[in-house]
HTML snippet that shows the backbone in 3Dmol.js (N, CA, C, O; Angstrom):
<script src="https://3Dmol.org/build/3Dmol-min.js"></script>
<div id="view" style="width:600px;height:400px;position:relative"></div>
<script>
const pdb = `
ATOM      1  N   MET A   1       2.593  11.876  -1.632  1.00  0.00           N
ATOM      2  CA  MET A   1       2.989  10.375  -2.249  1.00  0.00           C
ATOM      3  C   MET A   1       1.816   9.749  -2.662  1.00  0.00           C
ATOM      4  O   MET A   1       0.824   9.638  -1.941  1.00  0.00           O
ATOM      5  N   LYS A   2       1.918   9.259  -4.015  1.00  0.00           N
ATOM      6  CA  LYS A   2       0.981   8.609  -4.795  1.00  0.00           C
ATOM      7  C   LYS A   2       0.874   7.061  -4.112  1.00  0.00           C
ATOM      8  O   LYS A   2       1.863   6.382  -3.834  1.00  0.00           O
ATOM      9  N   ILE A   3      -0.473   6.662  -3.909  1.00  0.00           N
ATOM     10  CA  ILE A   3      -0.511   5.324  -3.594  1.00  0.00           C
ATOM     11  C   ILE A   3      -1.533   4.704  -4.595  1.00  0.00           C
ATOM     12  O   ILE A   3      -2.592   5.250  -4.906  1.00  0.00           O
ATOM     13  N   VAL A   4      -1.054   3.382  -5.110  1.00  0.00           N
ATOM     14  CA  VAL A   4      -1.770   2.887  -6.159  1.00  0.00           C
ATOM     15  C   VAL A   4      -2.267   1.470  -5.739  1.00  0.00           C
ATOM     16  O   VAL A   4      -1.475   0.677  -5.230  1.00  0.00           O
ATOM     17  N   TYR A   5      -3.508   1.163  -5.939  1.00  0.00           N
ATOM     18  CA  TYR A   5      -4.100  -0.219  -5.627  1.00  0.00           C
ATOM     19  C   TYR A   5      -4.334  -0.942  -6.841  1.00  0.00           C
ATOM     20  O   TYR A   5      -4.703  -0.310  -7.831  1.00  0.00           O
ATOM     21  N   PHE A   6      -4.138  -2.430  -6.913  1.00  0.00           N
ATOM     22  CA  PHE A   6      -4.455  -3.176  -8.081  1.00  0.00           C
ATOM     23  C   PHE A   6      -5.337  -4.145  -7.626  1.00  0.00           C
ATOM     24  O   PHE A   6      -5.426  -4.430  -6.432  1.00  0.00           O
ATOM     25  N   ALA A   7      -6.039  -4.708  -8.558  1.00  0.00           N
ATOM     26  CA  ALA A   7      -6.766  -6.084  -8.506  1.00  0.00           C
ATOM     27  C   ALA A   7      -7.892  -6.075  -7.168  1.00  0.00           C
ATOM     28  O   ALA A   7      -8.785  -5.234  -7.057  1.00  0.00           O
ATOM     29  N   ALA A   8      -7.716  -6.858  -6.486  1.00  0.00           N
ATOM     30  CA  ALA A   8      -8.930  -7.057  -5.440  1.00  0.00           C
ATOM     31  C   ALA A   8      -8.717  -5.946  -4.412  1.00  0.00           C
ATOM     32  O   ALA A   8      -9.694  -5.559  -3.771  1.00  0.00           O
ATOM     33  N   LEU A   9      -7.352  -5.331  -4.178  1.00  0.00           N
ATOM     34  CA  LEU A   9      -7.188  -4.152  -3.330  1.00  0.00           C
ATOM     35  C   LEU A   9      -7.973  -3.031  -3.829  1.00  0.00           C
ATOM     36  O   LEU A   9      -8.499  -2.248  -3.039  1.00  0.00           O
ATOM     37  N   ARG A  10      -8.077  -2.914  -5.004  1.00  0.00           N
ATOM     38  CA  ARG A  10      -8.529  -1.640  -5.886  1.00  0.00           C
ATOM     39  C   ARG A  10     -10.223  -1.940  -5.661  1.00  0.00           C
ATOM     40  O   ARG A  10     -10.952  -0.958  -5.517  1.00  0.00           O
ATOM     41  N   THR A  11     -10.647  -2.925  -5.643  1.00  0.00           N
ATOM     42  CA  THR A  11     -12.101  -3.241  -5.461  1.00  0.00           C
ATOM     43  C   THR A  11     -12.617  -3.141  -4.275  1.00  0.00           C
ATOM     44  O   THR A  11     -13.786  -2.814  -4.070  1.00  0.00           O
ATOM     45  N   THR A  12     -11.717  -3.438  -3.331  1.00  0.00           N
ATOM     46  CA  THR A  12     -12.139  -3.415  -1.921  1.00  0.00           C
ATOM     47  C   THR A  12     -12.308  -1.935  -1.549  1.00  0.00           C
ATOM     48  O   THR A  12     -13.353  -1.493  -1.071  1.00  0.00           O
ATOM     49  N   ILE A  13     -11.087  -1.112  -1.827  1.00  0.00           N
ATOM     50  CA  ILE A  13     -10.961   0.153  -1.437  1.00  0.00           C
ATOM     51  C   ILE A  13     -11.887   1.042  -2.284  1.00  0.00           C
ATOM     52  O   ILE A  13     -12.294   2.095  -1.794  1.00  0.00           O
ATOM     53  N   GLY A  14     -12.249   0.670  -3.550  1.00  0.00           N
ATOM     54  CA  GLY A  14     -13.236   1.399  -4.252  1.00  0.00           C
ATOM     55  C   GLY A  14     -12.438   2.542  -5.310  1.00  0.00           C
ATOM     56  O   GLY A  14     -13.064   3.336  -6.012  1.00  0.00           O
ATOM     57  N   ARG A  15     -11.190   2.463  -5.272  1.00  0.00           N
ATOM     58  CA  ARG A  15     -10.316   3.438  -6.047  1.00  0.00           C
ATOM     59  C   ARG A  15      -9.121   2.918  -6.449  1.00  0.00           C
ATOM     60  O   ARG A  15      -8.585   2.040  -5.774  1.00  0.00           O
ATOM     61  N   GLU A  16      -8.473   3.461  -7.763  1.00  0.00           N
ATOM     62  CA  GLU A  16      -7.290   2.874  -8.085  1.00  0.00           C
ATOM     63  C   GLU A  16      -6.057   3.584  -7.623  1.00  0.00           C
ATOM     64  O   GLU A  16      -4.999   2.955  -7.635  1.00  0.00           O
ATOM     65  N   GLU A  17      -6.078   4.885  -7.198  1.00  0.00           N
ATOM     66  CA  GLU A  17      -5.045   5.608  -6.502  1.00  0.00           C
ATOM     67  C   GLU A  17      -5.643   6.734  -5.507  1.00  0.00           C
ATOM     68  O   GLU A  17      -6.793   7.151  -5.370  1.00  0.00           O
ATOM     69  N   GLU A  18      -4.554   7.032  -4.931  1.00  0.00           N
ATOM     70  CA  GLU A  18      -4.797   8.275  -3.847  1.00  0.00           C
ATOM     71  C   GLU A  18      -3.499   9.102  -3.769  1.00  0.00           C
ATOM     72  O   GLU A  18      -2.429   8.520  -3.951  1.00  0.00           O
ATOM     73  N   ALA A  19      -3.526  10.311  -3.532  1.00  0.00           N
ATOM     74  CA  ALA A  19      -2.557  11.282  -3.190  1.00  0.00           C
ATOM     75  C   ALA A  19      -2.844  11.625  -1.879  1.00  0.00           C
ATOM     76  O   ALA A  19      -3.921  12.083  -1.496  1.00  0.00           O
ATOM     77  N   MET A  20      -1.453  11.301  -0.902  1.00  0.00           N
ATOM     78  CA  MET A  20      -1.758  11.582   0.292  1.00  0.00           C
ATOM     79  C   MET A  20      -0.244  11.871   0.944  1.00  0.00           C
ATOM     80  O   MET A  20       0.813  11.618   0.365  1.00  0.00           O
ATOM     81  N   THR A  21      -0.361  12.388   2.122  1.00  0.00           N
ATOM     82  CA  THR A  21       0.992  12.785   2.890  1.00  0.00           C
ATOM     83  C   THR A  21       0.720  12.038   4.033  1.00  0.00           C
ATOM     84  O   THR A  21      -0.218  12.409   4.738  1.00  0.00           O
ATOM     85  N   PRO A  22       1.422  10.971   4.374  1.00  0.00           N
ATOM     86  CA  PRO A  22       1.348  10.341   5.507  1.00  0.00           C
ATOM     87  C   PRO A  22       1.690  11.199   6.700  1.00  0.00           C
ATOM     88  O   PRO A  22       2.270  12.267   6.508  1.00  0.00           O
ATOM     89  N   PRO A  23       1.376  10.812   7.899  1.00  0.00           N
ATOM     90  CA  PRO A  23       1.996  11.627   9.090  1.00  0.00           C
ATOM     91  C   PRO A  23       3.611  11.298   9.395  1.00  0.00           C
ATOM     92  O   PRO A  23       4.241  10.406   8.827  1.00  0.00           O
ATOM     93  N   PRO A  24       4.055  12.051  10.239  1.00  0.00           N
ATOM     94  CA  PRO A  24       5.505  11.961  10.394  1.00  0.00           C
ATOM     95  C   PRO A  24       5.889  10.701  11.066  1.00  0.00           C
ATOM     96  O   PRO A  24       7.077  10.396  10.958  1.00  0.00           O
ATOM     97  N   HIS A  25       5.137   9.925  11.724  1.00  0.00           N
ATOM     98  CA  HIS A  25       5.394   8.784  12.339  1.00  0.00           C
ATOM     99  C   HIS A  25       5.417   7.459  11.382  1.00  0.00           C
ATOM    100  O   HIS A  25       5.873   6.372  11.735  1.00  0.00           O
ATOM    101  N   VAL A  26       4.858   7.739  10.142  1.00  0.00           N
ATOM    102  CA  VAL A  26       4.993   6.473   9.204  1.00  0.00           C
ATOM    103  C   VAL A  26       6.358   6.573   8.414  1.00  0.00           C
ATOM    104  O   VAL A  26       6.563   7.450   7.575  1.00  0.00           O
ATOM    105  N   LEU A  27       7.190   5.684   8.725  1.00  0.00           N
ATOM    106  CA  LEU A  27       8.646   5.773   8.236  1.00  0.00           C
ATOM    107  C   LEU A  27       9.010   4.631   7.331  1.00  0.00           C
ATOM    108  O   LEU A  27       9.937   4.747   6.530  1.00  0.00           O
ATOM    109  N   THR A  28       8.292   3.512   7.442  1.00  0.00           N
ATOM    110  CA  THR A  28       8.165   2.364   6.461  1.00  0.00           C
ATOM    111  C   THR A  28       7.115   1.845   5.721  1.00  0.00           C
ATOM    112  O   THR A  28       5.988   2.198   6.068  1.00  0.00           O
ATOM    113  N   ILE A  29       7.216   1.138   4.845  1.00  0.00           N
ATOM    114  CA  ILE A  29       6.207   0.538   4.050  1.00  0.00           C
ATOM    115  C   ILE A  29       5.041  -0.165   5.131  1.00  0.00           C
ATOM    116  O   ILE A  29       3.822   0.010   5.113  1.00  0.00           O
ATOM    117  N   GLY A  30       5.796  -0.955   6.003  1.00  0.00           N
ATOM    118  CA  GLY A  30       4.639  -1.574   6.991  1.00  0.00           C
ATOM    119  C   GLY A  30       3.926  -0.457   7.820  1.00  0.00           C
ATOM    120  O   GLY A  30       2.700  -0.543   7.887  1.00  0.00           O
ATOM    121  N   ASP A  31       4.500   0.509   8.416  1.00  0.00           N
ATOM    122  CA  ASP A  31       3.874   1.790   8.928  1.00  0.00           C
ATOM    123  C   ASP A  31       2.760   2.173   8.077  1.00  0.00           C
ATOM    124  O   ASP A  31       1.582   2.262   8.426  1.00  0.00           O
ATOM    125  N   LEU A  32       3.309   2.416   6.791  1.00  0.00           N
ATOM    126  CA  LEU A  32       2.243   3.009   5.894  1.00  0.00           C
ATOM    127  C   LEU A  32       0.944   2.030   5.787  1.00  0.00           C
ATOM    128  O   LEU A  32      -0.120   2.634   5.654  1.00  0.00           O
ATOM    129  N   MET A  33       0.873   0.610   5.825  1.00  0.00           N
ATOM    130  CA  MET A  33       0.027  -0.200   5.487  1.00  0.00           C
ATOM    131  C   MET A  33      -0.750  -0.176   6.948  1.00  0.00           C
ATOM    132  O   MET A  33      -1.974  -0.308   6.953  1.00  0.00           O
ATOM    133  N   THR A  34      -0.167  -0.040   7.939  1.00  0.00           N
ATOM    134  CA  THR A  34      -0.806   0.223   9.181  1.00  0.00           C
ATOM    135  C   THR A  34      -1.740   1.289   9.197  1.00  0.00           C
ATOM    136  O   THR A  34      -2.928   1.166   9.495  1.00  0.00           O
ATOM    137  N   TRP A  35      -1.200   2.283   8.886  1.00  0.00           N
ATOM    138  CA  TRP A  35      -1.946   3.737   8.978  1.00  0.00           C
ATOM    139  C   TRP A  35      -3.065   3.874   7.728  1.00  0.00           C
ATOM    140  O   TRP A  35      -4.056   4.594   7.844  1.00  0.00           O
ATOM    141  N   LEU A  36      -2.843   3.266   6.792  1.00  0.00           N
ATOM    142  CA  LEU A  36      -3.707   3.175   5.688  1.00  0.00           C
ATOM    143  C   LEU A  36      -4.950   2.508   6.139  1.00  0.00           C
ATOM    144  O   LEU A  36      -6.052   2.899   5.753  1.00  0.00           O
ATOM    145  N   ALA A  37      -4.788   1.454   6.991  1.00  0.00           N
ATOM    146  CA  ALA A  37      -5.864   0.578   7.280  1.00  0.00           C
ATOM    147  C   ALA A  37      -6.626   1.397   8.402  1.00  0.00           C
ATOM    148  O   ALA A  37      -7.703   0.909   8.746  1.00  0.00           O
ATOM    149  N   THR A  38      -6.235   2.551   9.017  1.00  0.00           N
ATOM    150  CA  THR A  38      -7.081   3.277   9.899  1.00  0.00           C
ATOM    151  C   THR A  38      -7.983   4.274   9.060  1.00  0.00           C
ATOM    152  O   THR A  38      -8.893   4.915   9.586  1.00  0.00           O
ATOM    153  N   LEU A  39      -7.684   4.350   7.805  1.00  0.00           N
ATOM    154  CA  LEU A  39      -8.442   5.265   7.310  1.00  0.00           C
ATOM    155  C   LEU A  39     -10.089   5.257   7.007  1.00  0.00           C
ATOM    156  O   LEU A  39     -10.841   6.231   7.047  1.00  0.00           O
ATOM    157  N   SER A  40     -10.382   4.050   6.732  1.00  0.00           N
ATOM    158  CA  SER A  40     -11.876   3.675   6.478  1.00  0.00           C
ATOM    159  C   SER A  40     -11.795   2.237   6.667  1.00  0.00           C
ATOM    160  O   SER A  40     -10.715   1.659   6.792  1.00  0.00           O
ATOM    161  N   ASP A  41     -13.035   1.592   6.693  1.00  0.00           N
ATOM    162  CA  ASP A  41     -13.497   0.281   7.033  1.00  0.00           C
ATOM    163  C   ASP A  41     -13.031  -0.346   5.641  1.00  0.00           C
ATOM    164  O   ASP A  41     -12.538  -1.473   5.672  1.00  0.00           O
ATOM    165  N   ALA A  42     -13.151   0.275   4.505  1.00  0.00           N
ATOM    166  CA  ALA A  42     -12.723  -0.652   3.338  1.00  0.00           C
ATOM    167  C   ALA A  42     -11.128  -0.823   3.230  1.00  0.00           C
ATOM    168  O   ALA A  42     -10.559  -1.828   2.804  1.00  0.00           O
ATOM    169  N   HIS A  43     -10.482   0.418   3.726  1.00  0.00           N
ATOM    170  CA  HIS A  43      -8.946   0.266   3.897  1.00  0.00           C
ATOM    171  C   HIS A  43      -8.486  -0.929   4.731  1.00  0.00           C
ATOM    172  O   HIS A  43      -7.567  -1.701   4.453  1.00  0.00           O
ATOM    173  N   ARG A  44      -9.331  -0.951   5.868  1.00  0.00           N
ATOM    174  CA  ARG A  44      -9.136  -1.984   6.981  1.00  0.00           C
ATOM    175  C   ARG A  44      -9.157  -3.363   6.361  1.00  0.00           C
ATOM    176  O   ARG A  44      -8.268  -4.203   6.507  1.00  0.00           O
ATOM    177  N   ARG A  45     -10.358  -3.522   5.595  1.00  0.00           N
ATOM    178  CA  ARG A  45     -10.644  -4.854   4.938  1.00  0.00           C
ATOM    179  C   ARG A  45      -9.261  -5.131   3.939  1.00  0.00           C
ATOM    180  O   ARG A  45      -8.538  -6.125   4.008  1.00  0.00           O
ATOM    181  N   ALA A  46      -9.143  -4.265   3.233  1.00  0.00           N
ATOM    182  CA  ALA A  46      -7.992  -4.596   1.925  1.00  0.00           C
ATOM    183  C   ALA A  46      -6.689  -4.913   2.737  1.00  0.00           C
ATOM    184  O   ALA A  46      -5.997  -5.862   2.370  1.00  0.00           O
ATOM    185  N   PHE A  47      -6.327  -4.168   3.816  1.00  0.00           N
ATOM    186  CA  PHE A  47      -5.072  -4.231   4.379  1.00  0.00           C
ATOM    187  C   PHE A  47      -4.985  -5.375   5.385  1.00  0.00           C
ATOM    188  O   PHE A  47      -3.940  -5.528   6.017  1.00  0.00           O
ATOM    189  N   SER A  48      -6.008  -6.170   5.562  1.00  0.00           N
ATOM    190  CA  SER A  48      -6.172  -7.335   6.514  1.00  0.00           C
ATOM    191  C   SER A  48      -5.718  -8.697   5.751  1.00  0.00           C
ATOM    192  O   SER A  48      -5.570  -9.843   6.175  1.00  0.00           O
ATOM    193  N   ARG A  49      -5.554  -8.128   4.465  1.00  0.00           N
ATOM    194  CA  ARG A  49      -5.099  -9.498   3.659  1.00  0.00           C
ATOM    195  C   ARG A  49      -3.771  -9.869   4.052  1.00  0.00           C
ATOM    196  O   ARG A  49      -2.897  -9.030   4.271  1.00  0.00           O
ATOM    197  N   PRO A  50      -3.563 -11.375   4.169  1.00  0.00           N
ATOM    198  CA  PRO A  50      -2.309 -11.547   4.747  1.00  0.00           C
ATOM    199  C   PRO A  50      -0.923 -11.453   3.880  1.00  0.00           C
ATOM    200  O   PRO A  50       0.164 -11.353   4.449  1.00  0.00           O
ATOM    201  N   SER A  51      -1.043 -11.490   2.547  1.00  0.00           N
ATOM    202  CA  SER A  51       0.071 -11.485   1.716  1.00  0.00           C
ATOM    203  C   SER A  51       0.097 -10.311   0.573  1.00  0.00           C
ATOM    204  O   SER A  51       0.152 -10.585  -0.626  1.00  0.00           O
ATOM    205  N   ILE A  52       0.056  -9.118   1.023  1.00  0.00           N
ATOM    206  CA  ILE A  52       0.080  -8.084   0.151  1.00  0.00           C
ATOM    207  C   ILE A  52       1.427  -7.843  -0.531  1.00  0.00           C
ATOM    208  O   ILE A  52       2.392  -7.912   0.230  1.00  0.00           O
ATOM    209  N   GLN A  53       1.672  -7.586  -1.755  1.00  0.00           N
ATOM    210  CA  GLN A  53       2.855  -7.317  -2.224  1.00  0.00           C
ATOM    211  C   GLN A  53       2.905  -5.814  -2.582  1.00  0.00           C
ATOM    212  O   GLN A  53       1.907  -5.206  -2.969  1.00  0.00           O
ATOM    213  N   VAL A  54       4.300  -5.167  -2.410  1.00  0.00           N
ATOM    214  CA  VAL A  54       4.417  -3.922  -2.396  1.00  0.00           C
ATOM    215  C   VAL A  54       5.495  -3.392  -3.469  1.00  0.00           C
ATOM    216  O   VAL A  54       6.519  -4.043  -3.677  1.00  0.00           O
ATOM    217  N   ALA A  55       5.260  -2.345  -4.054  1.00  0.00           N
ATOM    218  CA  ALA A  55       6.505  -1.949  -4.919  1.00  0.00           C
ATOM    219  C   ALA A  55       6.570  -0.308  -4.625  1.00  0.00           C
ATOM    220  O   ALA A  55       5.573   0.399  -4.773  1.00  0.00           O
ATOM    221  N   ALA A  56       7.618   0.114  -4.272  1.00  0.00           N
ATOM    222  CA  ALA A  56       8.244   1.338  -4.026  1.00  0.00           C
ATOM    223  C   ALA A  56       8.891   2.015  -5.209  1.00  0.00           C
ATOM    224  O   ALA A  56      10.008   1.594  -5.507  1.00  0.00           O
ATOM    225  N   ASP A  57       8.357   3.040  -5.972  1.00  0.00           N
ATOM    226  CA  ASP A  57       8.887   3.570  -7.176  1.00  0.00           C
ATOM    227  C   ASP A  57       9.362   2.472  -8.314  1.00  0.00           C
ATOM    228  O   ASP A  57      10.436   2.377  -8.908  1.00  0.00           O
ATOM    229  N   CYS A  58       8.221   1.721  -8.392  1.00  0.00           N
ATOM    230  CA  CYS A  58       8.397   0.404  -9.305  1.00  0.00           C
ATOM    231  C   CYS A  58       9.278  -0.646  -9.066  1.00  0.00           C
ATOM    232  O   CYS A  58       9.499  -1.526  -9.898  1.00  0.00           O
ATOM    233  N   GLN A  59       9.885  -0.580  -7.757  1.00  0.00           N
ATOM    234  CA  GLN A  59      10.634  -1.881  -7.400  1.00  0.00           C
ATOM    235  C   GLN A  59       9.927  -2.517  -6.113  1.00  0.00           C
ATOM    236  O   GLN A  59       9.456  -1.948  -5.129  1.00  0.00           O
ATOM    237  N   TYR A  60      10.004  -3.945  -6.448  1.00  0.00           N
ATOM    238  CA  TYR A  60       9.350  -4.728  -5.265  1.00  0.00           C
ATOM    239  C   TYR A  60      10.330  -4.497  -4.041  1.00  0.00           C
ATOM    240  O   TYR A  60      11.558  -4.436  -4.107  1.00  0.00           O
ATOM    241  N   VAL A  61       9.499  -4.376  -2.854  1.00  0.00           N
ATOM    242  CA  VAL A  61      10.313  -4.014  -1.553  1.00  0.00           C
ATOM    243  C   VAL A  61       9.487  -4.850  -0.591  1.00  0.00           C
ATOM    244  O   VAL A  61       8.392  -5.348  -0.850  1.00  0.00           O
ATOM    245  N   ASP A  62      10.283  -4.957   0.772  1.00  0.00           N
ATOM    246  CA  ASP A  62       9.677  -5.599   1.850  1.00  0.00           C
ATOM    247  C   ASP A  62       8.947  -4.522   2.626  1.00  0.00           C
ATOM    248  O   ASP A  62       8.943  -3.343   2.272  1.00  0.00           O
ATOM    249  N   LYS A  63       8.348  -4.974   3.672  1.00  0.00           N
ATOM    250  CA  LYS A  63       7.625  -4.030   4.527  1.00  0.00           C
ATOM    251  C   LYS A  63       8.214  -3.114   5.410  1.00  0.00           C
ATOM    252  O   LYS A  63       7.647  -2.225   6.044  1.00  0.00           O
ATOM    253  N   ASP A  64       9.470  -3.428   5.393  1.00  0.00           N
ATOM    254  CA  ASP A  64      10.417  -2.637   6.391  1.00  0.00           C
ATOM    255  C   ASP A  64      11.357  -1.581   5.476  1.00  0.00           C
ATOM    256  O   ASP A  64      12.322  -0.963   5.926  1.00  0.00           O
ATOM    257  N   HIS A  65      10.922  -1.521   4.265  1.00  0.00           N
ATOM    258  CA  HIS A  65      11.614  -0.473   3.428  1.00  0.00           C
ATOM    259  C   HIS A  65      11.312   0.876   3.916  1.00  0.00           C
ATOM    260  O   HIS A  65      10.162   1.129   4.275  1.00  0.00           O
ATOM    261  N   ARG A  66      12.173   1.708   3.962  1.00  0.00           N
ATOM    262  CA  ARG A  66      12.125   3.119   4.359  1.00  0.00           C
ATOM    263  C   ARG A  66      11.469   3.863   3.265  1.00  0.00           C
ATOM    264  O   ARG A  66      11.773   3.648   2.091  1.00  0.00           O
ATOM    265  N   LEU A  67      10.383   4.924   3.689  1.00  0.00           N
ATOM    266  CA  LEU A  67       9.684   5.627   2.752  1.00  0.00           C
ATOM    267  C   LEU A  67      10.383   7.107   2.469  1.00  0.00           C
ATOM    268  O   LEU A  67       9.854   7.872   1.662  1.00  0.00           O
ATOM    269  N   HIS A  68      11.426   7.421   3.074  1.00  0.00           N
ATOM    270  CA  HIS A  68      12.025   8.532   2.746  1.00  0.00           C
ATOM    271  C   HIS A  68      12.426   8.629   1.153  1.00  0.00           C
ATOM    272  O   HIS A  68      13.092   7.797   0.537  1.00  0.00           O
ATOM    273  N   GLY A  69      11.931   9.692   0.700  1.00  0.00           N
ATOM    274  CA  GLY A  69      12.097   9.932  -0.841  1.00  0.00           C
ATOM    275  C   GLY A  69      11.315   9.150  -1.717  1.00  0.00           C
ATOM    276  O   GLY A  69      11.390   9.424  -2.915  1.00  0.00           O
ATOM    277  N   VAL A  70      10.528   8.166  -1.330  1.00  0.00           N
ATOM    278  CA  VAL A  70       9.698   7.370  -2.326  1.00  0.00           C
ATOM    279  C   VAL A  70       8.499   8.266  -2.506  1.00  0.00           C
ATOM    280  O   VAL A  70       7.903   8.885  -1.625  1.00  0.00           O
ATOM    281  N   LYS A  71       8.190   8.223  -4.109  1.00  0.00           N
ATOM    282  CA  LYS A  71       7.001   9.323  -4.553  1.00  0.00           C
ATOM    283  C   LYS A  71       5.859   8.236  -4.680  1.00  0.00           C
ATOM    284  O   LYS A  71       4.734   8.632  -4.374  1.00  0.00           O
ATOM    285  N   GLU A  72       5.975   7.068  -5.042  1.00  0.00           N
ATOM    286  CA  GLU A  72       4.848   6.169  -5.393  1.00  0.00           C
ATOM    287  C   GLU A  72       4.937   4.638  -4.592  1.00  0.00           C
ATOM    288  O   GLU A  72       5.973   3.974  -4.561  1.00  0.00           O
ATOM    289  N   VAL A  73       3.837   4.283  -4.051  1.00  0.00           N
ATOM    290  CA  VAL A  73       3.727   2.936  -3.500  1.00  0.00           C
ATOM    291  C   VAL A  73       2.546   2.375  -4.250  1.00  0.00           C
ATOM    292  O   VAL A  73       1.526   2.982  -4.577  1.00  0.00           O
ATOM    293  N   ALA A  74       2.864   1.087  -4.473  1.00  0.00           N
ATOM    294  CA  ALA A  74       1.816   0.334  -5.434  1.00  0.00           C
ATOM    295  C   ALA A  74       1.517  -0.915  -4.542  1.00  0.00           C
ATOM    296  O   ALA A  74       2.524  -1.515  -4.167  1.00  0.00           O
ATOM    297  N   PHE A  75       0.196  -1.460  -4.099  1.00  0.00           N
ATOM    298  CA  PHE A  75       0.015  -2.553  -3.388  1.00  0.00           C
ATOM    299  C   PHE A  75      -0.699  -3.322  -4.285  1.00  0.00           C
ATOM    300  O   PHE A  75      -1.454  -2.765  -5.082  1.00  0.00           O
ATOM    301  N   PHE A  76      -0.541  -4.781  -4.269  1.00  0.00           N
ATOM    302  CA  PHE A  76      -1.230  -5.851  -4.998  1.00  0.00           C
ATOM    303  C   PHE A  76      -1.245  -7.108  -4.276  1.00  0.00           C
ATOM    304  O   PHE A  76      -0.518  -7.327  -3.308  1.00  0.00           O
ATOM    305  N   PRO A  77      -2.143  -7.993  -4.792  1.00  0.00           N
ATOM    306  CA  PRO A  77      -2.116  -9.415  -4.254  1.00  0.00           C
ATOM    307  C   PRO A  77      -0.936 -10.066  -4.986  1.00  0.00           C
ATOM    308  O   PRO A  77      -0.379  -9.695  -6.019  1.00  0.00           O
ATOM    309  N   PRO A  78      -0.698 -11.080  -4.239  1.00  0.00           N
ATOM    310  CA  PRO A  78       0.668 -12.015  -4.949  1.00  0.00           C
ATOM    311  C   PRO A  78       0.397 -12.258  -6.372  1.00  0.00           C
ATOM    312  O   PRO A  78      -0.741 -12.497  -6.775  1.00  0.00           O
ATOM    313  N   VAL A  79       1.500 -12.198  -7.194  1.00  0.00           N
ATOM    314  CA  VAL A  79       1.067 -12.416  -8.613  1.00  0.00           C
ATOM    315  C   VAL A  79       1.641 -13.845  -8.853  1.00  0.00           C
ATOM    316  O   VAL A  79       2.677 -14.293  -8.363  1.00  0.00           O
ATOM    317  N   THR A  80       0.802 -14.462  -9.676  1.00  0.00           N
ATOM    318  CA  THR A  80       1.209 -15.869 -10.001  1.00  0.00           C
ATOM    319  C   THR A  80       1.551 -16.019 -11.594  1.00  0.00           C
ATOM    320  O   THR A  80       0.986 -15.338 -12.451  1.00  0.00           O
ATOM    321  N   GLY A  81       2.438 -16.890 -11.844  1.00  0.00           N
ATOM    322  CA  GLY A  81       2.656 -16.953 -13.330  1.00  0.00           C
ATOM    323  C   GLY A  81       1.995 -18.381 -13.935  1.00  0.00           C
ATOM    324  O   GLY A  81       1.411 -19.143 -13.165  1.00  0.00           O
ATOM    325  N   GLY A  82       2.105 -18.635 -15.114  1.00  0.00           N
ATOM    326  CA  GLY A  82       1.389 -19.737 -15.655  1.00  0.00           C
ATOM    327  C   GLY A  82       1.572 -19.935 -17.049  1.00  0.00           C
ATOM    328  O   GLY A  82       0.998 -20.862 -17.622  1.00  0.00           O
TER     329      GLY A  82
END
`;
const viewer = $3Dmol.createViewer("view");
viewer.addModel(pdb, "pdb");
viewer.setStyle({}, {cartoon: {color: "spectrum"}});
viewer.zoomTo();
viewer.render();
</script>
């Protein structure tokens, strides 16, 4: 699975993307975020932000979205218009 980070998340983690295979107990986006937060101190800081937005295969999704079949997950801070 490809994990992509945008804006402040990218800066905090120090990379724009990672390829990884989450463990079998990671079934949802929320599970993925919890697991990613355990990978490093930078990941923990990034995923401690209260309102991270998520897209799975280029579609906005909630944290309870199932990961089965998802090829790419993107994380980014809230987007504002203007």
